C-alpha positions as CSV (number, residue, x, y, z in Angstrom):
1,X,1.2,-7.4,-23.6
2,X,4.9,-7.0,-23.2
3,X,6.2,-3.9,-21.3
4,X,9.6,-2.6,-22.5
5,X,11.9,-2.4,-19.4
6,X,15.4,-1.1,-19.3
7,X,17.1,-1.1,-15.8
8,X,20.5,0.2,-14.6
9,X,22.1,1.8,-11.6
10,X,24.1,5.0,-11.1
11,X,27.4,4.8,-9.2
12,X,25.6,6.2,-6.2
13,X,23.2,3.2,-6.1
14,X,20.1,4.8,-7.6
15,X,18.1,2.1,-9.3
16,X,16.8,3.6,-12.6
17,X,14.0,2.0,-14.7
18,X,13.1,3.2,-18.2
19,X,10.0,2.1,-20.1
20,X,9.8,3.9,-23.5
21,X,6.4,4.2,-25.2
22,X,5.5,6.9,-27.8
23,X,1.8,6.2,-27.8
24,X,0.9,9.5,-26.3
25,X,3.0,12.7,-25.7
26,X,3.2,12.3,-21.9
27,X,5.8,11.0,-19.5
28,X,5.5,9.8,-16.0
29,X,8.2,10.1,-13.4
30,X,7.9,7.9,-10.3
31,X,10.3,7.8,-7.3
32,X,9.9,5.1,-4.7
33,X,11.9,5.2,-1.4
34,X,12.2,2.0,0.4
35,X,10.9,3.4,3.7
36,X,7.5,3.3,5.3
37,X,6.0,3.2,8.8
38,X,7.8,-0.1,9.4
39,X,11.1,1.8,9.5
40,X,10.0,4.1,12.4
41,X,11.2,3.6,15.9
42,X,9.1,3.5,19.0
43,X,8.0,6.9,20.2
44,X,8.6,8.4,16.7
45,X,5.7,6.9,14.7
46,X,4.3,8.8,11.7
47,X,7.6,10.0,10.4
48,X,7.3,8.4,6.9
49,X,3.8,10.0,6.4
50,X,5.0,13.3,7.8
51,X,7.8,13.3,5.3
52,X,5.4,12.8,2.4
53,X,4.1,16.3,3.4
54,X,7.5,17.8,4.2
55,X,8.9,16.9,0.8
56,X,6.4,19.3,-0.9
57,X,7.5,22.2,1.4
58,X,10.5,23.2,-0.7
59,X,14.2,22.5,-1.1
60,X,17.3,24.6,-1.7
61,X,16.2,25.8,-5.1
62,X,12.4,25.4,-4.8
63,X,10.2,27.5,-2.5
64,X,7.5,26.0,-0.4
65,X,4.6,24.7,-2.6
66,X,6.5,25.7,-5.8
67,X,6.8,22.0,-6.6
68,X,3.1,21.9,-7.2
69,X,3.1,25.2,-9.0
70,X,5.9,24.2,-11.4
71,X,4.2,21.0,-12.4
72,X,0.7,22.3,-12.7
73,X,1.8,25.3,-14.8
74,X,3.5,22.8,-17.1
75,X,0.2,21.0,-17.6
76,X,1.0,18.1,-15.2
77,X,-0.3,16.4,-12.1
78,X,1.6,15.1,-9.1
79,X,1.2,13.7,-5.6
80,X,2.8,11.2,-3.1
81,X,1.7,8.4,-0.9
82,X,3.0,6.4,2.1
83,X,2.5,2.8,3.0
84,X,3.9,0.3,5.6
85,X,7.1,-0.4,3.7
86,X,7.5,2.4,1.0
87,X,6.9,6.0,0.2
88,X,6.5,7.3,-3.4
89,X,6.3,10.6,-5.2
90,X,5.2,11.0,-8.8
91,X,4.6,13.4,-11.6
92,X,2.9,13.0,-15.0
93,X,3.7,15.7,-17.5
94,X,3.8,16.6,-21.2
95,X,6.8,14.7,-22.5
96,X,8.8,17.9,-23.2
97,X,8.8,18.6,-19.5
98,X,10.8,15.5,-18.4
99,X,13.8,17.6,-17.3
100,X,11.5,19.6,-15.0
101,X,10.3,16.6,-13.1
102,X,13.8,15.1,-12.7
103,X,15.2,18.5,-11.5
104,X,12.4,18.8,-8.9
105,X,12.9,15.3,-7.6
106,X,16.7,15.5,-7.5
107,X,16.6,18.9,-5.8
108,X,14.6,17.6,-2.9
109,X,16.6,14.3,-2.7
110,X,19.9,16.2,-2.6
111,X,19.0,19.5,-1.0
112,X,15.9,19.3,1.2
113,X,17.7,19.9,4.5
114,X,18.8,23.6,3.8
115,X,15.1,24.5,3.3
116,X,13.8,22.5,6.3
117,X,12.8,24.9,9.1
118,X,11.0,24.6,12.5
119,X,8.0,26.7,11.2
120,X,7.6,24.3,8.2
121,X,7.8,21.3,10.6
122,X,5.2,22.8,12.9
123,X,2.9,23.6,10.0
124,X,3.0,20.2,8.5
125,X,2.7,18.5,11.9
126,X,-0.5,20.3,12.3
127,X,-1.6,19.4,8.8
128,X,-1.0,15.7,9.6
129,X,-2.8,15.9,12.9
130,X,-5.8,17.5,11.2
131,X,-5.7,14.8,8.5
132,X,-5.7,12.2,11.3
133,X,-8.7,14.0,13.0
134,X,-10.8,14.2,9.8
135,X,-9.8,11.0,7.9
136,X,-9.3,8.6,10.8
137,X,-10.6,9.6,14.2
138,X,-13.8,11.4,13.0
139,X,-14.5,9.2,9.9
140,X,-16.9,6.3,10.3
141,X,-14.8,3.1,10.2
142,X,-11.8,5.5,9.7
143,X,-9.5,3.6,12.1
144,X,-9.8,0.3,10.4
145,X,-6.5,0.5,8.5
146,X,-4.5,1.0,11.7
147,X,-6.6,-1.2,14.0
148,X,-6.5,-4.2,11.6
149,X,-2.6,-4.5,11.3
150,X,-2.4,-3.8,15.0
151,X,-4.7,-6.8,15.6
152,X,-2.9,-9.0,13.1
153,X,0.7,-8.4,14.1
154,X,2.2,-8.5,17.6
155,X,3.2,-5.2,19.3
156,X,6.9,-5.9,18.6
157,X,6.3,-6.2,14.8
158,X,7.1,-3.2,12.5
159,X,3.6,-3.5,10.9
160,X,1.8,-3.2,14.2
161,X,1.8,0.5,14.8
162,X,-0.2,3.2,13.0
163,X,0.9,4.4,9.6
164,X,-0.2,8.0,10.2
165,X,1.3,7.9,13.7
166,X,0.0,9.0,17.1
167,X,-0.6,12.6,18.1
168,X,1.8,12.2,21.0
169,X,4.6,11.0,18.7
170,X,3.9,13.8,16.1
171,X,4.1,16.4,18.9
172,X,7.4,14.9,20.1
173,X,9.1,15.1,16.7
174,X,12.0,17.6,16.6
175,X,13.8,19.1,13.7
176,X,16.8,17.0,14.6
177,X,14.7,13.8,14.4
178,X,13.5,14.8,11.0
179,X,17.0,15.6,9.8
180,X,18.2,12.2,10.9
181,X,15.3,10.3,9.3
182,X,15.9,12.1,6.0
183,X,19.6,11.5,5.9
184,X,19.1,7.8,6.7
185,X,16.3,6.9,4.3
186,X,16.0,9.5,1.5
187,X,19.2,8.6,-0.3
188,X,19.8,7.4,-3.9
189,X,20.8,3.9,-2.9
190,X,17.5,3.5,-1.1
191,X,15.4,4.7,-4.1
192,X,14.0,3.5,-7.4
193,X,13.5,6.2,-10.1
194,X,11.2,5.1,-13.0
195,X,10.4,7.0,-16.2
196,X,7.6,5.7,-18.4
197,X,6.1,7.1,-21.6
198,X,7.2,9.3,-24.4
199,X,11.0,9.9,-24.2
200,X,14.2,8.9,-25.8
201,X,16.3,6.5,-23.8
202,X,19.6,8.2,-24.4
203,X,18.3,11.6,-23.5
204,X,16.6,10.2,-20.3
205,X,19.9,8.6,-19.3
206,X,21.7,11.9,-19.8
207,X,19.2,13.8,-17.7
208,X,19.1,11.3,-14.9
209,X,22.9,11.4,-14.7
210,X,22.9,15.2,-14.9
211,X,20.4,15.6,-12.0
212,X,21.0,12.6,-9.8
213,X,24.6,11.4,-10.5
214,X,26.4,13.7,-8.1
215,X,24.1,13.0,-5.1
216,X,26.1,11.0,-2.6
217,X,25.2,7.5,-1.3
218,X,23.6,7.2,2.1
219,X,25.3,6.1,5.3
220,X,23.4,2.8,5.3
221,X,19.8,2.0,6.2
222,X,19.3,0.2,9.5
223,X,18.1,-3.3,9.1
224,X,14.5,-4.0,10.1
225,X,14.0,-6.4,13.0
226,X,12.9,-10.0,12.2
227,X,9.6,-9.7,10.3
228,X,8.7,-13.4,10.4
229,X,5.5,-14.5,12.1
230,X,3.6,-17.8,12.0
231,X,1.1,-18.1,9.2
232,X,-1.6,-18.7,11.8
233,X,-2.6,-16.8,14.9
234,X,-3.0,-20.0,16.9
235,X,-6.6,-19.1,17.6
236,X,-9.2,-16.6,16.7
237,X,-8.6,-12.9,17.4
238,X,-11.4,-10.4,17.8
239,X,-11.9,-6.8,18.5
240,X,-15.2,-4.9,18.7
241,X,-15.1,-1.2,18.0
242,X,-17.9,1.1,19.1
243,X,-18.0,3.7,16.4
244,X,-20.1,6.6,15.2
245,X,-21.4,4.6,12.2
246,X,-24.8,3.8,10.8
247,X,-24.2,0.1,10.0
248,X,-22.1,-2.7,11.3
249,X,-19.0,-3.6,9.3
250,X,-16.7,-6.6,9.6
251,X,-13.1,-7.0,8.6
252,X,-11.8,-10.6,8.8
253,X,-8.1,-11.0,8.1
254,X,-5.9,-14.0,7.8
255,X,-2.1,-14.1,7.7
256,X,-0.7,-15.5,4.4
257,X,2.7,-15.8,2.6
258,X,4.1,-12.6,1.2
259,X,3.6,-10.8,-2.1
260,X,5.4,-12.7,-5.0
261,X,5.3,-16.2,-3.4
262,X,3.5,-19.0,-5.2
263,X,0.8,-19.1,-2.5
264,X,0.3,-15.3,-2.9
265,X,-1.1,-15.8,-6.4
266,X,-3.5,-18.5,-5.2
267,X,-4.6,-16.2,-2.4
268,X,-5.1,-13.3,-4.9
269,X,-7.3,-15.5,-7.1
270,X,-9.2,-16.7,-4.0
271,X,-9.8,-13.1,-3.0
272,X,-11.3,-12.4,-6.4
273,X,-13.5,-15.4,-6.2
274,X,-14.9,-14.3,-2.9
275,X,-15.1,-10.5,-3.4
276,X,-14.3,-9.1,-6.8
277,X,-17.3,-7.5,-8.6
278,X,-20.9,-8.7,-8.9
279,X,-20.2,-12.3,-9.8
280,X,-18.2,-13.0,-6.7
281,X,-19.4,-15.3,-3.9
282,X,-19.9,-12.5,-1.4
283,X,-22.0,-10.5,-3.8
284,X,-24.1,-13.5,-4.9
285,X,-24.6,-14.8,-1.4
286,X,-24.3,-12.0,1.2
287,X,-25.6,-9.1,-0.9
288,X,-28.2,-10.7,-3.2
289,X,-29.4,-14.0,-1.8
290,X,-29.2,-13.6,2.0
291,X,-29.5,-9.8,1.9
292,X,-27.1,-9.5,4.8
293,X,-24.7,-7.0,3.2
294,X,-24.9,-3.7,1.4
295,X,-21.3,-4.1,0.1
296,X,-18.7,-6.8,0.2
297,X,-15.1,-7.2,-1.0
298,X,-12.0,-9.2,-0.5
299,X,-8.4,-8.3,-1.1
300,X,-4.8,-8.8,-0.1
301,X,-2.6,-6.1,1.5
302,X,0.3,-7.0,-0.8
303,X,3.0,-6.9,1.9
304,X,6.4,-8.1,0.8
305,X,8.0,-8.8,4.2
306,X,7.2,-11.3,6.9
307,X,3.5,-12.0,6.1
308,X,0.8,-10.6,4.0
309,X,-2.9,-10.2,5.0
310,X,-6.0,-11.7,3.2
311,X,-8.9,-9.5,4.1
312,X,-12.7,-9.8,3.8
313,X,-14.5,-6.5,4.2
314,X,-18.3,-6.6,4.5
315,X,-20.8,-3.9,5.5
316,X,-24.3,-4.8,6.7
317,X,-27.7,-3.8,5.4
318,X,-29.9,-1.8,7.6
319,X,-31.6,-4.0,10.2
320,X,-28.9,-6.6,10.2
321,X,-27.2,-7.1,13.6
322,X,-23.4,-7.2,14.1
323,X,-23.8,-10.8,15.2
324,X,-25.6,-11.8,12.0
325,X,-23.1,-10.0,9.8
326,X,-20.1,-11.6,11.6
327,X,-21.6,-15.1,11.4
328,X,-22.5,-14.8,7.7
329,X,-18.9,-13.7,6.8
330,X,-17.4,-16.6,8.8
331,X,-19.9,-19.0,7.2
332,X,-18.7,-18.0,3.7
333,X,-15.1,-18.5,4.7
334,X,-16.0,-21.9,6.2
335,X,-17.8,-22.9,2.9
336,X,-14.8,-22.1,0.7
337,X,-12.6,-24.1,3.1
338,X,-14.9,-27.0,3.1
339,X,-16.0,-27.1,-0.5
340,X,-13.1,-25.5,-2.4
341,X,-13.6,-23.7,-5.7
342,X,-14.4,-24.7,-9.2
343,X,-12.4,-24.3,-12.4
344,X,-14.9,-21.9,-13.8
345,X,-14.6,-19.6,-10.7
346,X,-10.8,-19.7,-11.1
347,X,-11.0,-18.9,-14.8
348,X,-13.3,-15.9,-14.1
349,X,-11.1,-14.6,-11.4
350,X,-7.9,-14.8,-13.4
351,X,-9.6,-13.2,-16.4
352,X,-10.8,-10.2,-14.3
353,X,-7.4,-9.9,-12.5
354,X,-5.4,-10.0,-15.7
355,X,-7.7,-7.6,-17.5
356,X,-7.4,-5.1,-14.8
357,X,-3.6,-5.4,-14.6
358,X,-3.0,-5.2,-18.3
359,X,-5.5,-2.3,-18.7
360,X,-3.8,-0.3,-15.9
361,X,-0.4,-0.6,-17.6
362,X,-1.7,1.4,-20.6
363,X,-1.5,4.4,-18.3
364,X,2.0,5.9,-18.2
365,X,1.5,6.9,-14.5
366,X,0.3,3.4,-13.5
367,X,3.0,1.7,-15.5
368,X,5.7,3.7,-13.8
369,X,4.3,3.0,-10.4
370,X,4.1,-0.8,-11.0
371,X,7.7,-0.8,-12.4
372,X,8.9,1.0,-9.3
373,X,7.0,-1.4,-7.1
374,X,8.6,-4.5,-8.6
375,X,12.0,-2.9,-8.7
376,X,11.7,-2.0,-5.0
377,X,10.3,-5.3,-3.7
378,X,12.1,-7.7,-6.0
379,X,15.0,-5.7,-7.4
380,X,13.7,-6.5,-10.9
381,X,11.2,-4.2,-12.7
382,X,10.9,-6.8,-15.5
383,X,8.8,-9.0,-13.1
384,X,5.9,-6.9,-14.4
385,X,6.0,-9.1,-17.5
386,X,5.7,-12.3,-15.6
387,X,2.5,-11.5,-13.7
388,X,-0.1,-12.7,-16.2
389,X,1.6,-16.0,-16.5
390,X,1.9,-16.4,-12.7
391,X,-1.9,-15.9,-12.4
392,X,-2.7,-18.2,-15.4
393,X,-0.7,-21.0,-13.7
394,X,-3.1,-21.0,-10.7
395,X,-5.4,-24.0,-10.6
396,X,-8.6,-24.7,-8.7
397,X,-6.7,-27.3,-6.7
398,X,-4.2,-24.6,-5.6
399,X,-6.9,-22.2,-4.6
400,X,-8.8,-24.9,-2.7
401,X,-5.5,-25.9,-0.9
402,X,-4.8,-22.3,0.0
403,X,-8.3,-21.9,1.5
404,X,-8.0,-25.1,3.6
405,X,-4.5,-24.2,4.9
406,X,-4.8,-20.4,5.6
407,X,-8.5,-19.5,6.1
408,X,-9.3,-21.6,9.1
409,X,-10.9,-20.3,12.2
410,X,-7.6,-20.4,14.0
411,X,-6.2,-17.9,11.5
412,X,-8.9,-15.3,11.5
413,X,-8.7,-11.9,13.1
414,X,-12.1,-10.2,13.2
415,X,-12.4,-6.4,13.5
416,X,-16.1,-5.7,14.0
417,X,-17.4,-2.1,13.9
418,X,-20.8,-1.6,15.5
419,X,-23.0,1.5,15.9
420,X,-22.5,3.0,19.4
421,X,-26.0,2.0,20.6
422,X,-25.5,-1.7,19.6
423,X,-22.4,-2.4,21.8
424,X,-23.2,-4.7,24.7
425,X,-21.2,-4.9,28.0
426,X,-20.0,-8.4,27.0
427,X,-18.2,-7.3,23.9
428,X,-14.4,-7.3,24.2
429,X,-11.1,-7.9,22.5
430,X,-10.2,-11.6,22.3
431,X,-6.6,-12.4,21.6
432,X,-5.0,-15.8,21.3
433,X,-1.9,-16.6,23.3
């Protein structure tokens, strides 16, 4: 499957990606800003996620919540998301509504600040604090996605602190702080705009220039601090979390080379061998044979800076102790290090991965998102067309070598959730020097 990709830049630096496909009368607009929680400074965490909410609260020509109303009345869908190193906003609409989506995105890129008020900030700050309360603090295992990076990256590292931010930092955020953050990061030269689906290239170019061409460049994004870390912790890390949960759950994470590196593809295939679908090793061993786990998966964080994370995520069956669960997960990692993998396992993993990737690109919305992703991280959206070949080049020898080098006990950080009544006085956090 070959995805048509046309890329260019406006004079203000906006990276534009077009992927024309007339299969269905829909069009997806996807805007990635190269800013995430990694760009936040100490004492002001949570800004990137807070902005995901603020950008739906109106701009100079769009009233609060009208962005949703305009898109939904036109028969479309929309949303946004925040991650450690990017924020994105997207709409999928009938193809005759492309101009609407571009106007809405351009208006908030160019003219958000006139509509930004203290009452809106106070309201969205409370929304984010409630989101944290319900989806993180009061959700079983809900803190894992902030505790795990905090365990795996040192306190000085930009990936260490919470994506959603602390309540104290959110309370301290002022309107001036928000204004400065917006002016610094929400600029055309720090963004990728992708249009995928049913449109004519010449008309899309005209509309993009009309709506985005006059927006001035930013003043320059501050450089991130050094993101490099050793690809080993130097010893095992461990944190035990007493939680209001019914069953123990173990996350075991190793540092690995970043997204797009040769080692990354071997790591991705290894994660599929261990934890992708019912034929995976975790499923066959931990779920079915040993009856240790109720569910088990393995994945990469897909981080493009410094180091990525390779994560095993396993939840126990009733009656299984935290110690049994933890030991079983480490035993499976030890086994793949010791024995390596077979060619048949690699072929299965590559087939599943490639099928999922190619199938997802048939959706205009997913295609736009993937193109924005590759353009943001690699400055080349056409990388999307090289992915199947990169996976097919992975061999059993490469995966086995990856496991030996990166999945050792000295490169495992274990985050173990235990039901409150099962925590013993001896459990503690163990951190290597």
